[in-house]
C-alpha positions as semicolon CSV with decimal commas, in nm:
position;residue;x (nm);y (nm);z (nm)
1;M;-4,228;6,096;-3,894
2;R;-4,229;6,100;-3,507
3;K;-4,075;5,795;-3,336
4;P;-4,316;5,467;-3,222
5;L;-4,366;5,471;-2,861
6;S;-4,245;5,131;-2,676
7;V;-4,479;5,015;-2,369
8;S;-4,355;5,118;-2,143
9;E;-4,358;5,466;-2,225
10;L;-4,739;5,472;-2,316
11;P;-5,040;5,546;-2,077
12;D;-5,290;5,229;-1,927
13;P;-5,547;5,229;-2,174
14;P;-5,861;5,370;-1,986
15;N;-6,142;5,165;-1,802
16;L;-5,957;4,862;-1,791
17;S;-5,829;4,760;-1,481
18;P;-5,476;4,642;-1,417
19;V;-5,336;4,281;-1,531
20;A;-5,316;4,124;-1,219
21;E;-5,251;3,747;-1,365
22;P;-5,202;3,763;-1,716
23;A;-5,262;3,541;-1,937
24;I;-4,982;3,640;-2,215
25;R;-4,699;3,775;-2,034
26;V;-4,436;3,959;-2,329
27;T;-4,140;4,115;-2,158
28;D;-3,876;4,307;-2,358
29;L;-3,957;4,081;-2,684
30;G;-3,711;4,162;-2,928
31;H;-3,590;3,948;-3,271
32;R;-3,411;3,945;-3,595
33;F;-3,370;3,789;-3,906
34;D;-2,960;3,784;-3,915
35;Q;-2,890;4,186;-3,871
36;K;-3,232;4,293;-3,991
37;W;-3,442;4,410;-3,621
38;V;-3,787;4,279;-3,684
39;L;-3,922;4,347;-3,319
40;R;-3,812;4,609;-3,054
41;E;-3,834;4,598;-2,675
42;I;-4,271;4,478;-2,652
43;T;-4,344;4,494;-2,281
44;L;-4,737;4,381;-2,200
45;D;-4,978;4,186;-2,005
46;I;-5,287;4,089;-2,138
47;A;-5,569;3,954;-1,961
48;P;-5,753;3,637;-1,908
49;G;-6,073;3,670;-2,180
50;E;-5,917;3,953;-2,435
51;I;-5,930;4,007;-2,737
52;V;-5,658;4,150;-2,863
53;T;-5,684;4,262;-3,254
54;V;-5,316;4,342;-3,392
55;L;-5,311;4,589;-3,677
56;G;-4,955;4,756;-3,868
57;G;-4,879;4,788;-4,235
58;S;-4,716;4,485;-4,395
59;G;-4,329;4,469;-4,268
60;G;-4,463;4,599;-3,956
61;G;-4,391;4,317;-3,681
62;K;-4,744;4,182;-3,616
63;T;-4,650;3,875;-3,769
64;T;-4,335;3,778;-3,596
65;F;-4,531;3,881;-3,276
66;L;-4,811;3,622;-3,289
67;R;-4,585;3,343;-3,390
68;C;-4,326;3,411;-3,093
69;V;-4,647;3,428;-2,884
70;G;-4,736;3,073;-3,013
71;G;-4,389;2,951;-2,994
72;L;-4,301;2,931;-3,337
73;L;-4,032;3,176;-3,343
74;N;-3,790;3,164;-3,047
75;P;-3,714;3,546;-3,036
76;T;-3,389;3,692;-3,007
77;E;-3,478;3,827;-2,671
78;G;-3,637;3,866;-2,387
79;D;-3,955;3,577;-2,262
80;I;-4,315;3,496;-2,290
81;T;-4,522;3,297;-2,050
82;I;-4,853;3,201;-2,111
83;M;-5,059;3,081;-1,820
84;G;-4,746;3,121;-1,601
85;D;-4,483;2,913;-1,827
86;S;-4,175;3,029;-1,942
87;L;-4,134;2,995;-2,305
88;R;-3,789;3,016;-2,251
89;R;-3,825;2,769;-1,937
90;N;-4,079;2,532;-2,058
91;P;-4,128;2,595;-2,411
92;D;-4,336;2,269;-2,473
93;R;-4,574;2,336;-2,217
94;L;-4,651;2,719;-2,365
95;R;-4,702;2,588;-2,677
96;S;-4,969;2,313;-2,484
97;H;-5,199;2,604;-2,385
98;T;-5,198;2,775;-2,758
99;G;-5,422;2,684;-3,073
100;F;-5,309;2,840;-3,380
101;V;-5,523;2,896;-3,673
102;F;-5,319;2,998;-4,013
103;Q;-5,393;3,269;-4,277
104;Y;-5,467;2,944;-4,507
105;S;-5,587;2,684;-4,286
106;A;-5,308;2,443;-4,267
107;L;-5,532;2,150;-4,373
108;F;-5,392;1,815;-4,464
109;D;-5,518;1,821;-4,789
110;S;-5,508;1,413;-4,795
111;M;-5,756;1,396;-4,423
112;T;-6,091;1,418;-4,466
113;V;-6,243;1,755;-4,256
114;E;-6,283;1,471;-3,916
115;E;-5,952;1,325;-3,951
116;N;-5,814;1,672;-3,952
117;V;-5,944;1,738;-3,611
118;L;-5,864;1,440;-3,510
119;F;-5,519;1,475;-3,527
120;G;-5,503;1,780;-3,296
121;I;-5,705;1,547;-3,038
122;R;-5,526;1,253;-3,085
123;R;-5,162;1,517;-3,009
124;Q;-5,296;1,582;-2,700
125;R;-5,570;1,459;-2,553
126;K;-5,560;1,054;-2,411
127;L;-5,885;0,931;-2,509
128;R;-6,088;0,669;-2,728
129;D;-6,095;0,670;-3,035
130;K;-6,526;0,679;-2,997
131;E;-6,501;0,946;-2,794
132;G;-6,226;1,163;-3,028
133;K;-6,462;1,111;-3,294
134;E;-6,779;1,248;-3,094
135;L;-6,544;1,586;-3,013
136;A;-6,466;1,618;-3,350
137;T;-6,827;1,580;-3,442
138;Q;-6,905;1,838;-3,141
139;L;-6,673;2,055;-3,244
140;L;-6,705;2,089;-3,550
141;A;-7,105;2,143;-3,494
142;D;-6,958;2,449;-3,277
143;V;-6,847;2,620;-3,622
144;G;-7,137;2,549;-3,799
145;L;-6,998;2,234;-3,961
146;H;-7,184;1,942;-3,837
147;D;-7,234;1,828;-4,214
148;V;-6,889;1,803;-4,358
149;L;-6,720;1,567;-4,182
150;H;-6,586;1,321;-4,433
151;R;-6,503;1,561;-4,723
152;L;-6,149;1,673;-4,794
153;P;-6,015;2,050;-4,784
154;S;-6,032;2,052;-5,161
155;E;-6,446;2,016;-5,107
156;L;-6,480;2,337;-4,917
157;S;-6,489;2,692;-4,981
158;G;-6,238;2,901;-4,807
159;G;-6,438;2,987;-4,527
160;M;-6,535;2,601;-4,450
161;R;-6,161;2,588;-4,457
162;K;-6,123;2,848;-4,151
163;R;-6,365;2,711;-3,956
164;V;-6,220;2,358;-3,993
165;G;-5,905;2,545;-3,896
166;L;-6,058;2,665;-3,627
167;A;-6,228;2,392;-3,486
168;R;-5,871;2,167;-3,484
169;A;-5,717;2,453;-3,309
170;L;-5,966;2,394;-3,004
171;A;-5,929;2,048;-2,976
172;I;-5,685;2,079;-2,725
173;E;-5,864;2,288;-2,532
174;P;-5,647;2,591;-2,545
175;Q;-5,635;2,917;-2,304
176;V;-5,509;3,098;-2,614
177;L;-5,612;3,160;-2,960
178;L;-5,369;3,310;-3,198
179;F;-5,580;3,413;-3,522
180;D;-5,341;3,470;-3,862
181;E;-5,518;3,706;-4,115
182;P;-5,854;3,493;-4,065
183;T;-6,039;3,658;-4,303
184;S;-5,820;3,742;-4,544
185;G;-5,941;3,631;-4,904
186;L;-6,316;3,607;-4,782
187;D;-6,641;3,765;-4,876
188;P;-6,774;4,008;-4,652
189;V;-7,041;3,850;-4,578
190;T;-6,877;3,466;-4,476
191;A;-6,571;3,750;-4,269
192;Y;-6,856;3,902;-4,083
193;T;-6,926;3,480;-3,975
194;I;-6,578;3,435;-3,884
195;D;-6,542;3,769;-3,731
196;R;-6,868;3,633;-3,510
197;L;-6,710;3,289;-3,459
198;I;-6,436;3,467;-3,242
199;T;-6,653;3,626;-3,073
200;E;-6,839;3,277;-2,935
201;T;-6,556;3,105;-2,909
202;R;-6,394;3,293;-2,638
203;D;-6,748;3,347;-2,423
204;R;-6,791;2,985;-2,462
205;T;-6,421;2,862;-2,353
206;G;-6,289;3,162;-2,193
207;A;-5,980;3,160;-2,416
208;T;-5,772;3,458;-2,503
209;S;-5,741;3,594;-2,855
210;L;-5,454;3,782;-3,036
211;V;-5,641;3,842;-3,433
212;V;-5,370;3,948;-3,666
213;T;-5,523;4,142;-3,936
214;H;-5,531;4,438;-4,189
215;D;-5,909;4,447;-4,135
216;V;-5,981;4,775;-3,939
217;G;-6,336;4,679;-3,927
218;S;-6,260;4,443;-3,707
219;V;-6,199;4,596;-3,404
220;A;-6,512;4,741;-3,396
221;R;-6,668;4,432;-3,437
222;F;-6,444;4,257;-3,186
223;A;-6,161;4,421;-3,050
224;D;-6,152;4,454;-2,656
225;R;-5,761;4,620;-2,724
226;V;-5,548;4,737;-3,029
227;L;-5,237;4,668;-3,045
228;F;-5,025;4,858;-3,353
229;F;-4,709;4,770;-3,475
230;A;-4,494;5,020;-3,682
231;Q;-4,170;4,912;-3,767
232;G;-4,122;4,677;-3,541
233;E;-4,229;4,895;-3,272
234;V;-4,512;4,962;-3,038
235;A;-4,721;5,307;-3,244
236;F;-5,023;5,188;-3,040
237;W;-5,132;5,015;-2,772
238;G;-5,497;5,092;-2,616
239;S;-5,862;5,009;-2,603
240;A;-6,012;5,018;-2,917
241;S;-6,268;5,354;-2,873
242;E;-5,954;5,493;-2,798
243;F;-5,787;5,379;-3,138
244;Q;-6,025;5,520;-3,290
245;V;-5,979;5,848;-3,236
246;S;-5,592;5,842;-3,194
247;D;-5,451;6,165;-3,304
248;D;-5,094;5,891;-3,376
249;P;-4,983;6,000;-3,727
250;Q;-4,936;5,623;-3,826
251;V;-5,285;5,491;-3,691
252;R;-5,423;5,779;-3,875
253;A;-5,237;5,697;-4,211
254;F;-5,333;5,345;-4,109
255;L;-5,707;5,459;-4,039
256;E;-5,732;5,672;-4,340
257;P;-5,497;5,629;-4,596
258;G;-5,609;5,861;-4,866
259;R;-5,606;6,165;-4,642
260;Y;-5,244;6,100;-4,555
261;V;-5,083;5,910;-4,813
262;P;-4,951;6,080;-5,089
263;V;-5,136;5,973;-5,437
264;V;-4,866;5,885;-5,676
265;E;-5,030;6,044;-6,018
266;S;-4,936;5,895;-6,347
267;Q;-4,723;6,075;-6,594
268;A;-4,912;5,872;-6,911
């Protein structure tokens, strides 16, 4: 199999202007667990307001990359800056720019929906209690949940919990939103609703978004650019339209597994 190219070897995506003031700048990023490298030599810029879909097979490095960008992991090598603040020099300020929407929402089970959203507001913004509650109500209305303030997470569907997680992430007015498998485990209609919310949130707030997913359909629905990982390196970095027609064998195997992955027949 052809060795994945590093980002520095890849051409700039067509029809996209160079990033003068990137929202996210990743420089020579590498990370390992014990002696196993899971990310290697990643360098790229992401423009303000872009939605980047992060794809790749299991174990390819995409979730580790997202956690490094969000400041949840301290990378072994390299640096990340968000809105000019460096993870190495000022990790707290970097995290203050970033909202994280977790795969399983990570809501507090003992708190109501309103209290979950207020948790983020109280930690990051100095608002009076009345103002905080008004903001929580507005954020929940923005994601279509104006009537569930006093419910517990256990009383919500999977899609509703995802939307509460997004409302909580938006409470700190992030300039960057990170989504970890936002449609995992959801039915197609609910998944489409979440995809639409990602686009609507970008259009309303101007936030830059990184979306880790296994859902190839998301590329057509909302991606401006695609970052594709294979074995901890970048195999593709370019526009969504280029990704769909890429002849890279690892990309094609991901897009058309039936044609490129051998089928093991039962011996029974």
